[in-house]
N, C-alpha and C positions, 0 to 999 in steps of 0.2 A: 627698547630695549639697547644697553650697552653694548657696544661693539670695541673687541679686539681683536688687533693684528697681530700675529704671533708668528716669527719666523726662525725657526730651526734646523742645521742641519741633518739632524739625526731624525730620521721617520718615527722611530720608535718613541721617541720624547716628546714629539710633536702629537704623536696620536693621542697618548696619554695626560698631552700638558691642554689637549684641546678636548676632551672629554672631561677633565675634571672642569674648565672653568666652562663650561656647556652645564654642567652639573650645578653651576652656579649662578647659573642663569645668562650668561654674558651669550651673546654671539659671537663667533669665533670663524676669524676668515684667516684659515694658516697657508703658509708657505715653507719650502725647503732651502730656496735659495735667495739671495737680493740682485740676482742677476737682472740688468732690463732698469728701468725708469719708476723705481719705488715710489717717486711720487706719485706716478701715476695710479696706482695701487692704491695710496689715502686718497687723491680724489675721490675715486669709484667706492669705495667702502665709506667714509668718513666714519674714521675710528676716534675710540673716546681715549684709546691709549694702543702702543705701538710699542711689541717687546721684540727685540733681536737677540739673536746666538751670537754673544764675542765671545769666539772661538782663538787661542791661541792670543796672538797680539790685538787681535778685534781689529783691523785694520780696515776693512772692506765693512765690518760693523760699525768703526768711528765715522767712514766716509759716509756712511746713508744718515746715520747721526746728523750729520753736520747739516745733509741737505735738508732731510727733515726740517730742522729746528731752523735751518733760513726762509723758509716757507709757509711753517705752522709753527712758532717759536712757543707756543701754550701749550702746544701738544706733547703729553708726557711720554717719554721715550725710555720703556728700563731697557738693561742690558741681562741678559739669561747666561748666567757662566758657572763654569766651575774650577776658575783660575781661582787660585787661594788669595790673589789679590784685588779682586774685583773692588770690594769694599775699600780699597783706595784709588783706585783709575778711573771708578764707572765717573763720579764729577769732574776730573779735572777732563775728560774725552766728551761734554757736554750729556749724559745723560742725566737722567732726573734722577733714578736710582736702579736699583738691582734685585735682583732675584736668583741666589745660590743653585746652583745645581749641586746635590739629588734637591728635589724643594722638597720644603714642609706644605703644603697642602692648607692650614690653617693659614700660617704665615705668606703664604702668595697670594689667597683671598685677605689678609689683612692688607697685604702693601698695595693691592689693586685698589681698596676699597679708600685709602686713605689719595687718591687720583678719582675713582669715581665713587662717589657718597651713594647709599642706597637710597633709594626714592622710598 
């Protein structure tokens, strides 16, 4: 089963996103924060994709993305954001892609399938 780590500070968004991903057949490991050693979580869960909440300027999220890419350069990391300029910021900050909030489920699945092809 394909596994996704999803981090979002808004528990309601995290709950909906987790349910939507599970309905599509993904195993979901959800977190509300990125405190502590996020790389330990990746070591334990071994996800196919990581989705991080890119909040406001995204400084903490960017730092975690850089840590992930330093250790796992081929692991796709996507920014989740309601920032209007995320389409310009995601790549320069090291992310492989982005998902705009509020998210359209069919687009969400399409973006994820770019990184995790269906068997």
